[in-house]
C-alpha positions as CSV (number, residue, x, y, z in Angstrom):
1,M,0.0,0.2,0.1
2,L,1.3,3.4,-1.3
3,Q,2.0,5.9,1.5
4,P,2.2,9.6,1.2
5,A,5.9,9.9,0.2
6,V,8.2,10.3,2.6
7,E,11.7,12.1,1.9
8,M,14.3,10.3,-0.5
9,P,16.1,8.3,2.2
10,A,19.7,8.1,2.5
11,L,21.5,5.7,1.5
12,P,22.3,3.1,3.9
13,T,26.1,2.3,5.4
14,T,25.0,-1.4,4.6
15,V,24.6,-2.0,0.9
16,C,25.4,-5.1,-0.5
17,A,25.3,-4.5,-4.6
18,P,27.2,-4.5,-7.5
19,E,29.9,-1.8,-8.4
20,G,28.7,1.1,-10.1
21,L,24.9,0.1,-9.7
22,D,22.4,3.3,-9.5
23,L,20.3,3.0,-6.4
24,D,18.5,6.2,-6.6
25,P,15.8,4.7,-8.4
26,Y,15.4,2.4,-6.0
27,L,15.1,4.7,-3.3
28,H,13.0,7.1,-5.0
29,V,10.4,4.4,-5.2
30,L,10.8,2.8,-2.1
31,R,10.1,6.0,-0.4
32,W,6.3,5.6,-1.4
33,F,6.2,2.6,0.5
34,L,7.9,3.4,3.4
35,E,6.3,4.9,6.5
36,D,6.5,7.8,8.3
37,G,9.4,7.8,10.7
38,E,10.8,4.3,9.3
39,E,14.5,3.9,8.7
40,L,16.3,2.5,6.1
41,R,19.3,0.5,7.1
42,S,20.5,-1.7,4.4
43,I,19.9,-2.5,0.6
44,A,21.3,-5.8,-0.6
45,F,20.6,-8.0,-4.3
46,P,20.7,-11.6,-3.3
47,Y,19.8,-14.2,-5.3
48,E,16.7,-15.8,-3.8
49,T,17.6,-20.0,-3.4
50,G,14.4,-22.4,-4.2
51,A,13.6,-25.7,-5.3
52,H,12.9,-23.9,-8.7
53,N,16.1,-23.4,-9.2
54,L,18.8,-25.8,-8.8
55,T,19.3,-25.6,-5.3
56,G,21.0,-29.1,-4.2
57,V,21.3,-30.6,-7.6
58,V,24.0,-29.2,-9.7
59,P,26.3,-26.7,-7.6
60,V,28.4,-25.6,-10.1
61,L,25.5,-24.8,-12.3
62,L,23.8,-22.6,-9.6
63,A,27.1,-20.9,-8.8
64,K,27.1,-19.7,-12.5
65,R,23.4,-18.3,-12.2
66,V,24.2,-16.3,-9.1
67,D,26.7,-15.1,-10.5
68,T,24.7,-14.2,-13.6
69,A,21.8,-12.4,-11.3
70,W,24.5,-10.6,-9.9
71,D,25.9,-9.0,-13.2
72,A,22.6,-8.6,-14.9
73,L,22.4,-5.5,-12.3
74,A,25.1,-3.9,-13.4
75,P,24.8,-1.2,-15.5
76,G,24.5,-0.9,-19.5
77,K,23.1,-5.3,-18.9
78,V,19.3,-5.4,-19.5
79,G,17.3,-7.5,-21.8
80,A,14.1,-9.9,-21.3
81,M,16.2,-13.1,-21.6
82,V,18.6,-11.9,-18.8
83,E,15.2,-11.3,-16.5
84,I,13.8,-14.7,-17.2
85,L,17.1,-16.4,-16.3
86,T,18.1,-14.9,-13.2
87,S,16.4,-14.7,-10.0
88,S,17.7,-11.9,-8.0
89,T,15.9,-9.8,-5.3
90,F,16.1,-6.7,-4.2
91,V,16.4,-6.3,-0.4
92,A,15.7,-3.5,2.0
93,V,16.0,-3.6,5.4
94,T,14.4,-0.8,7.6
95,D,13.7,-0.7,11.6
96,R,10.7,-2.3,11.4
97,R,10.7,-5.0,8.8
98,I,12.3,-6.8,5.6
99,V,11.2,-5.4,2.3
100,T,11.7,-8.0,-0.9
101,A,11.4,-7.0,-4.8
102,T,11.9,-8.0,-8.2
103,P,15.0,-5.7,-9.2
104,K,13.7,-4.7,-12.6
105,A,10.0,-4.8,-11.2
106,L,10.7,-2.4,-8.4
107,P,11.7,0.6,-10.6
108,R,9.6,0.3,-13.7
109,R,6.4,-0.7,-12.0
110,G,6.7,0.4,-8.4
111,E,6.0,-3.7,-7.2
112,L,7.2,-5.4,-4.0
113,G,7.3,-8.6,-3.1
114,T,7.0,-10.2,0.0
115,T,7.2,-8.5,2.8
116,Y,8.5,-9.8,6.4
117,P,8.3,-7.7,9.9
118,L,11.3,-7.7,11.9
119,D,8.9,-8.7,14.9
120,E,8.4,-11.9,12.8
121,V,11.8,-13.1,12.6
122,K,12.5,-16.3,14.5
123,Y,16.4,-17.1,13.4
124,V,18.9,-15.5,11.4
125,R,22.1,-17.6,9.9
126,P,25.0,-16.1,9.3
127,R,27.0,-16.6,6.1
128,T,28.2,-20.2,5.0
129,N,30.3,-21.1,2.0
130,H,30.6,-24.6,1.7
131,G,33.3,-25.4,-0.4
132,E,34.8,-23.5,-3.7
133,R,31.4,-24.8,-5.5
134,V,28.5,-23.1,-3.4
135,R,28.2,-19.1,-3.5
136,P,27.9,-17.3,0.4
137,T,24.6,-18.0,2.1
138,I,22.5,-16.2,4.7
139,G,18.9,-17.8,6.0
140,V,16.4,-16.0,7.5
141,T,13.5,-18.1,9.4
142,T,10.3,-16.1,10.1
143,E,7.0,-17.3,11.6
144,R,5.6,-17.8,7.6
145,S,8.7,-18.5,5.8
146,D,12.4,-19.7,5.8
147,V,14.7,-17.6,3.0
148,Q,17.9,-18.4,1.7
149,W,19.6,-15.7,0.2
150,M,23.0,-16.7,-1.5
151,F,25.2,-14.0,-3.0
152,P,28.3,-14.2,-6.1
153,A,31.8,-14.5,-5.6
154,D,32.6,-10.9,-6.3
155,A,29.8,-10.0,-3.1
156,D,31.9,-8.3,-0.3
157,H,31.9,-10.5,2.4
158,E,31.7,-7.5,5.1
159,S,28.4,-6.4,3.5
160,I,26.9,-10.2,3.9
161,D,27.9,-10.1,7.2
162,A,26.3,-6.4,7.9
163,L,23.1,-7.5,6.4
164,V,23.0,-10.3,9.0
165,T,23.9,-8.4,11.7
166,V,21.5,-5.5,10.5
167,I,18.0,-7.8,10.5
168,A,19.3,-9.6,13.5
169,D,19.8,-6.4,15.6
170,G,16.2,-5.3,13.9
171,A,15.0,-8.4,15.3
172,S,16.7,-8.2,18.9
173,G,13.2,-8.8,20.7
174,R,13.8,-12.6,19.9
175,T,16.3,-13.8,21.6
176,E,17.0,-16.7,19.4
177,A,18.0,-14.5,16.2
178,R,20.5,-13.2,18.7
179,A,21.5,-16.6,19.5
180,A,22.2,-17.9,16.1
181,I,24.7,-15.0,15.7
182,A,26.3,-15.3,18.7
183,S,26.6,-18.9,18.0
184,A,28.0,-18.5,14.4
185,A,30.7,-16.0,15.5
186,E,32.3,-18.9,16.7
187,L,32.8,-20.8,13.5
188,P,34.8,-19.9,10.5
189,S,33.8,-18.8,7.5
190,A,35.1,-18.7,4.0
């Protein structure tokens, strides 16, 4: 539901996006969906995994698909075939919720995807990377669903970890989210 437009949100300090991607078109449309006083804390462009996209079947192909989805967002990359073959997701984390959208549909048509209130977040699984064939992945479990986001080889690991922290901090009312972060900090990651 569109709200009265808030001021153009400032670019958050936590951004996990392809180098050179202009975020202004995303921020311009997102501001129509933000509530008064809602603070944008993070933006990311992960690949959302699921049964429809080779997860667990062919790791090498999935890794290439994740990288292609990221590369398709880069300036100058357009085309219907690229949009069909990729499954990149726009993720915006505010102080109240996680908002998702298709990166091409948000600036073109102003369409949002699923929204997850932070008070429904039960667990946040930090970045994992199980060998060279699998890309860095984080997970968010809510009362309604379990979401896994993969990031390409070119994504900055510190930005991915910062995204996890932003989500966990927002869900700080849930002790499980904090416990998941604390236990993962003890595990080595690639």
